[in-house]
C-alpha positions, 0 to 999 in steps of 0.5 A: 739719356744718351744725347751725346751719341754721335751721328755717323757720318755728320750731317752738313747743312747748307747754312754751314752747320754740322750735325755730329750728334744726337743732341745737336740734331735735337736742338736744330729741330727746336730751333725751327718754327713751331709750325715746321716742327709740327710737320709729320716728317719732323715729328717722326725725326724727333721721336726717333731721335728720342728713341735713340737717346733712350736705347741702343745704338742701333736706333740712331741709324733709324734717327739719322735716315729720317733726320736726312729725309726731313732735312732734304724735304725742306731743302736744308741739306 
């Protein structure tokens, strides 16, 4: 798996963190409270991140869009 693939552009969170790779995005999701992780928007983001790590680079765009949606929905960006 290619968890080191880069997000372009990086995503800047309100708390000052910066998500630059699929791995950093995955780790951020895993740090969310379990209840929040089970929300549909986060489950979908996690599935797309996994797909992007396992497949071609074009999948990163879909993963990044969903990740941004989930972050915005929860007020993290």
